[in-house]
N, C-alpha and C positions, 0 to 999 in steps of 0.2 A: 751445579752450585746453587741455583735458585731455589730448587726444591729443598735442598739441604738448608739453605739460608732461611727460608720461610719456616721450616720445622724449628730450627734453633731459636728464631724469634718468638715463635709461639711458646715454646718451653720455658723461655727466659722471660716473657713478658716484655719484649722489646718493641719498639715502634717500627713501623714499615720504613720510616726515614732513616733509621740507624744503619750505618755501613759497617758490615762484618767482614773480617778477614781471619782465615784460619792459618796459623803458623805452626808447622811441625816442631814439637819440643825436642830440641836438639840435645838428647842425652840418651845413652844406651840403656834401654829398659826391655823388659819381656813383653811390653804392651805398645800400642800405637797411642801416643799422646799428642795433644795440640794445645796451643794457647790461642784463645779467641779473643781478638781484638775488636773493640766496639768504637768506632770513629776514631781508630787510630791508637786506642789506649788499650793495653793488656787488661782484661777484665775477668775472663774466665779461664778455667783449666779444665780440659776435656780428656777423659780416660776412656779409650774405645776398645772394646773387646778384650777386657782384662782376662787374663788366664784363670783367675779365681774370682770371677764376677759374682757368682752365686754366694760364695763365702763373704765377699765384701759387703754386698747388699745387706746380708744378715748381720754383719758386724756393725754397720752404721745404724741399723735398726737398734741394736743393743746399746751403742753409744749415745743415742738420742735419749734413752731412757737413763743411761748410767754414765755419765761423762767422766770417765776415769782420768783423762788426760787431755791436753790440748791436741786438737787435730782439726783441719778444715773439714767441715761438715758439707755434705752434698746438697747442692741446690735442687738437683733433679737426679733421678737414677732409674734406669730401666734395664732390660735384659743385655743390652749391648752398650750403653752409654752412662757414664757417671759425669755430672758436671759440677765443679767447684768454684768458689771464688778465687780469683788469682791473687796471690799474696806477693807483692813486690819485695824484693830484696832476700828472699829465701836463699839459704846457703847451708851447705852440710855442717852438721854439728858433730864433734869428735865423741865417741862413746866413752873415752877415758875421762871426759870432763863432765859427764852426764849420768854417772851411776845413780846418783840420788833420784833422777827422774824415773828409772827402772824400779827402783826400791819403792818409791812412793806410788807407782802405778800398781805393783803387786800388792803392797799393803792395803791400799784403797780398794783392791778387788777382794781382798779376805774380808774386808769389813762388809761386803755384800752378804746377804742372806744366800744360802746355798740354792734356795728355790730359783733364784733368777738365772741359774745356769741349767735349769732342768731340761730345756728344749735342746741343749747341746750335748748332754751326756752320752746319749745313743745314737746321735746323728753322725752317720758314716762321713759326712763331709768334713767333721771336725775331729776325727780320728787321726793320731800322728802316724802316718805312713812311714816316716823316717825311721821310727822306732820299731813299729810293728813289722816292717818287712825288710829290716835291715839285713837279716841273713839271706834272704832271697834275692836281694840286690847284690850282695856280696858274691853270691855264686854265679848269678847271671852275668856279672860284669867283672869276673875275675882278671880278665885280660886288661882292664882299665885299672883295677885296684893295684895290680903289682907294679905299675908305672909309678906308684907313690909309696906303696906299702907292701913289701914283699911277703911278709909272714901272715898269710891268711889263716891258717890254723890258730894262730894266736888270737886274732880277733874273734873267731868262732867261739873259742873257749871263753874269751872275756865276756862275750854277749851272753852265753849260757850260764856263766857265773853271776850275771847282773840282769836276769830276765825282767820284763815289765812288772810282773806280779810282785816283785821285790820292793817296789816303790809305791805301791798302793796307798800306803799310810800317809803319802804326802797330799796336802790339800791341792784341789785342781781349780784352775780358773781358765778364762779365755786368754791364752798367751799369744802374744804378737808372731812370734816364731822367726822374724828377720829384722831384728833390731841391729842396725848398722848405720854407718855414716850417711848413706843416701836416704835412709828412712827416718833419720833424726834430722830435723831441719830447724834452723834459727832464723828469726825474722830481724829486721833492722833494729828492734828494740831489744833483743836478747832473749825473747820468748821461745822456748823449745816446743815443737810439735813432733808428734809421731804420726807418720802417714804410711799408706799402702798395707792392706789387710788381706793379702792373697794366701798368706801362709799361716793364718790364725788357726790354733787348734785348742782343744779342751783338754788340757794337760797340767801337769806339775809345773810350777813356776821355773824349775830347773831348765826347762827347755829354751827359756828366753836368754840364758847366758852364753851357750856356745858361739852364737853369731857374734855378739859383741867382742867375746875373746878373740875372735879371728881378725878384729880390727886393731889388736894390740901387738906390741913387739914382745918377744918371749919373756922378757924379764918382768913385764907388767901383769902377766897372766894370774899368777898366784896371789898377788896382793889383791887384785880386782875380785877374785872369787871369795877371798877371805872377808873383805869389806862387805860384799853383798850378804854372804851368809850370816854375818854378824848383825847386819841392819834389818833383814827381811823377817817379818813375824811368823816364822816356821819353828815349831817346837823342836822337832827332832833335827838338829843341825848336823849331825854326823851322816844322817840318811840323806839329807838335802845335798851336802857336799859329795857324797858318793854318787848321787844322781846327776849332779853337774858334771862330774868326771866322766860318767858313762855316756851322757849326752854329747859331751865335747868329742869323744871318740867317734860317735856315730855321725856327727855333723861333719867333721873334718873329712872322714872318709867318703861319705856320701857327696860331699861337695867336691871332692877330687874327681869323683866319676862324673859328676854333672858338668863340671868345667870341661873335661874331655869329650863329652857328648855335645856340648854346645860349640866348642872351638875347634875340636879335633885334637888329636894327641900333641902335634906340633905346636898348635896354636895355644894350648893350655900349659906348655912346659914352663913358661915364666911364672905362672901362678903356682904350679907344682913346686917350683924351686923355692918360692916364697914360703909355701906351706912347710917345706922340709926345714928350712932355716928357722922359722918360728915355732913350729909345733912338735918336732921330732922329740925333743927331750920330754916335753909334758906328755906325749903320747906313750913314749916308752915307760915313763914312770907309772901311768895309768894301767897300761895293758900288761906289763911285766911286773908291776908292783915295785918298780925301782924308787929309791928315795934319793 
């Protein structure tokens, strides 16, 4: 710990007299996170070995130049570690109450020159594998898909009727990719922050809608989509709405696979039951063209 403590003190410009204590962040995440207390006071938040560390580093570089929204900016970052200021009183914010945050983020991104996204257009790191590899994932994990959605041929037909090239006319930005209650945080003064950039892609803004929709109950989904489409500055509203529906199908199905891979079939069953209750009607409407 002494070596680790010395390294941390050097990175953060702390005195040798300061007493440090690492406390594991007590929340289920895909990463190993810690709160660093300095002289007994929570002062820093440490994110260690992030799954998407390369992507996060590049996104923070982007946000340093173009601060599109509130987010705690790193005080230090390297290949294994990102250190942030600790913000006391952070709590989850509901996506149903913060649609304006998403709309403003996207509209502000549209205001940027397309040249600022040049480095991300052809970067494999920022290609949306959820969309591009959907059919491949569907076929490889058919045994898991049918635990949630039995009609795989219908999903194949739907994807082929809504291929990626159909949506090339939509503007592209760096979308967050995982806007949900754990990543929308509110401080003690009511300021909203967006955190965690492991799932950022250079893609149409429609990709930022499916995950918020999955935080809603069934009767809220349609209205939420309608308010977003009306408010965001995309000219082709019909194409945008179609893209959101396509992306919603892809996200729900791939998340149902991911849940089972992470927790096992039995462990994921409560989540899949919620998915069925909330999303079946909307999925059937989209996939089968039901009204």
